[in-house]
N, C-alpha and C positions, 0 to 999 in steps of 0.2 A: 747628253749625259746623265747616268744612268748611275741614282746613290741607293744604297741601302743602310738608312736609317729607323724604320721599325721593319717587321717582317710585311703589313702590307702595301709596303712597298712594291709587295711581288704580287701581278697575281694566282692565282692557283692551283693553273699550267706552268707560269714560269714557277712556282715553287717544287712542282716537281722533278724539272730541268734539273733546276738546282740539287734535291738529292741523288737528279742521276746521275752526275758530274761529280760529286763528290765518294763516287765507288767504282770511275772506271778508274783500271789498273798502271794508262801506260798514259797518262793526261795530258797535253796536247801543254806545252811547254812556253804558254802564253808569255814569261814575264822574264822571258832570257834575254843579260845583257840588260831588265830594267831594277828599282827599288819601288819597292813600294813602304809610307813611312808612318814607322807606327806609335804615335803618343799615347803615350798613361797619368794623366793624372790622379790615378787612381792605380796599386799595383796590383801585381794579378800575376798567379803561377796558370794556369789551365790556363784564359786569354792572350798571353806572351809568348807562352813554348807554344800552346797552338798555329796564332798565327803568322808564325816569326816561319814556322818548317812548313805550312800552305804553301806564305810564300816561293821559298825556296824550293816545292817538291812541286815551284811550275818553272820552275827555271830562275827569278831574279830574287834579287838581295832585300831581304830587312835589314829596317835601319829603326829599332828603338828609341825614342823619347820622352825623357821623364818632362812633367808638369815643370819642375821648378827650370828648367834649361830652358826653354823658349819663351815662359809665360804667359799665354791667352789670354789674351785679352787685358795685362799688364803688364810686358814690355811691347808692348806690339801685338797690334788688332788683327782678333781670330778670323782677320778678311789675306791683310794681308803678307801672316803665319800661310797661313792654305797657298797664297797665290805667291809663294817664295816657291816652300812644295814642291808644288805644280810645276815648277818646272828643273825639280831631282827624279823626284818618285811618278811613276802611273797611276796606286791610288794610294788614298791614304787614310787608314786607322786612327781609331780616335776615344779612348773607354774617359768620360770625362764624367765629372758632378753636374752639369747645368749643359739638359738637351740641347737647348739652346742654342747653344757651343757646335754642337752639331750642324744646325738650322740653317747659319751665318757660314758654318764650312759650304754645305752644297749653295750654298745662294752662290755661293762661286759659280759657284760652273767649271771647274774646271779639266777636272780630273775624280775619278766613285769615292764618293764616304765610305766611309763603313762605321756603323756604331758599333764598337765591341764593349760597350757599355753605357749609361747613363742613369740619370734618379728616374727617367720614365719608361725605358728595355733594352733588353737582350736578344736585342735578333738570332745574333748568332748561336745566342743556347739555345734557343725555338730551332732551329737549324738543325743542331746535333739532336736532342729531346727526340725530334718527328728519327732523324735516319737512324736512332737505335731502338724506337718502334715500330721500323717499316721493317729491321731486324730481325728485329725477334718475331713479329708480325704476321711477314710479310708482303703483309696491306698497308692500307689508313682508314680508311674510308670505311664508314658505321661499328667502328667503335668507340669506344667514350673513355676520359679518363679523367681522376679524378682531381682536386689543385686541397688540399687541407693545412693551413697555416695561413700566413703575410698574405694578402692581395699587391705585390707588389710591382714590379715590374718585370720579374721573368714569370711572374705571373701572366702579364701581359702581353707581353710575344705569345706566348705558351696557348695563350684563350686565344688569339687570333691566330696565331698558326693552327691550333688543331681548327679552328673554323675555315680557312684556309683548303686543312685536310678533306674535310669530310668526318673530322671524330668532334661527337658528342662533351660537354666539354661539365664534371659535376662542380662544381668550387664550392668553400667549407672554408667562411674568415672570419673572427670575431670582429662583433662593433667595435666600428674605427679604424680598422687592417680591409674592409673590403675591395674588389677591386673594383678599377678606373668604369663605373657605368659606359662606357664613350668603348671600353675594348668588348664588353660586354655585346650591345646594340652592333658592333663590328661583325662578330664572332656571330651572330640571328642576324647576322644582311647574305650570310651565303647560305643560312636555310644548314646550319646545326642546334640541338636543344642545348641550354646553355642553362642550369636545376644552377642555382641561387640558395646557400642554405646559412647556417650556421654550427651544422650538425651533421660533424665530420665522420659520421656511420650514416647515416643516410647523403652525402656526396659518396664515400666507398661503397656503399652498398653496387655486388656487382658488376663494376669497375674492373676496366680491362689493363690499367696500367692507375696506377696512384704515387703523387709526383708530390716533392715539400721542398721549402728553404729551413734559411737558418730564421730563428724570431729578429736577428736583430743586424741586421747589414752592416757593410764600412759608414762610418761618417754616424751612426744612431750609437753610441756604444752611453753616453749618458745615460740613454732610455731602458737600459739593458730591465733594471732592475721591473719598473713597469711596464715590458712585455711580457719578459719572463709573470704578469700576471695575467697580463689578456690570451696569452696562451698557450694556459694550464690547458691540460684535457685533450687539445688541438695536439697531439706526439703519434707519428705514426709507430704507431707499439703492434705485435705479431695477432696482437687481439684485433684492432682494425681491419689490420692489411689481411683476418677470416675472410672476413663479411664480402671483401673484392672479390670479381670470380674466377675460377679455377687458373693461374697458373697467370696471375695478375703480376706485372711488373714492376718493380720498385724502380722513382727516378731520385736525384739528388742535383743538382749540380752542379755541388761542393762550394767551400768547406761546409763540415757539415761536424754538429756538436752532440755523440754522441751521446740517448737521455736527456732533451731538451727537445731538440722535433724531430726525431730519427730516434730507438730504440737500436744499441747496436743487436740485435736477435736480426731485426730486416734487416740494414745498410751491409750488411756482412753477410745476411742467409742466400738462403737461394729464388728470389723469386729479385737479390738488387741485381742491378744492370748498371752501376754509376760508372765501375771507371770503366765501365763500353762508351759509357755516356760524355766521361772526356776524355775520351783517347777522335770520338767522335767530334769535337771538336774538329778538331784539323780538318779532317778529312769535310765538315762542313765549311768549313771556312777555308778549302782549298775551291769544291766544286762555284761554293761563293762567287770567286775569286776570278777564274775563270770560265765563268759567265759572265760578271759583270767583262771584266774584256771584251766578253766574244759581245755582248748591247752597246757596253755603253761608255767599252776605254774612250782615254782618248787615241785618236789616230797615231 
């Protein structure tokens, strides 16, 4: 059984296979007559729509469940919920607060478990990011990506994905909001360069893509003022983008707050690929599910 809790659950060659499957025009209907459970402890726009349509695109039937409907670890143990859903469905995706919930689900090992977001990682987003960049660039290896802002779960998965794809990474994060060094070491272990700095201009200098995310994620609203102070000077604006390579791409996983982490001129400008990136959440999820059903799905 194969699970997808973080992007480095795939090897480098498997990652490319998933990206290839994501762009198949007539994918095999591996979920025909089958269901996929999609659990949402945290609400979502892109994740729910992209995941449901990915299942439909493979002939399956998605069923989305709110966290309070099943009460993971409250009304019923995580393991029991997983065992029950595995009797109805060929895969389970979950968007959770605690990454440990996903690990407990995977230990049951009856159907593939897909991380739709946790406090640690956002690997499906990283797949969509690479799919977007490959479409823009025609290839991935030898390029460079700058991350400006919070060293959060999105930054973690993207950094690991870049390592697998042969993309150098430059990380500009303020003090106290740096990326987990385990992810940095993981990317470097694949032979890519990872530059860590507190200077956004240094990170962006000559980069082929510039990425950011919100400064205040869901569940951090009480920290809004402190976070806005910490990230002052980390906005991706036209001046910062001017330091990137000619034709550099701007990425943001959305939702975005114009005037905070990114200026309107950038996110609504010609460098922005954010809506292509959002669409690619669906294609990437379809490619992942197709790969999982072929490589590690239930008999």
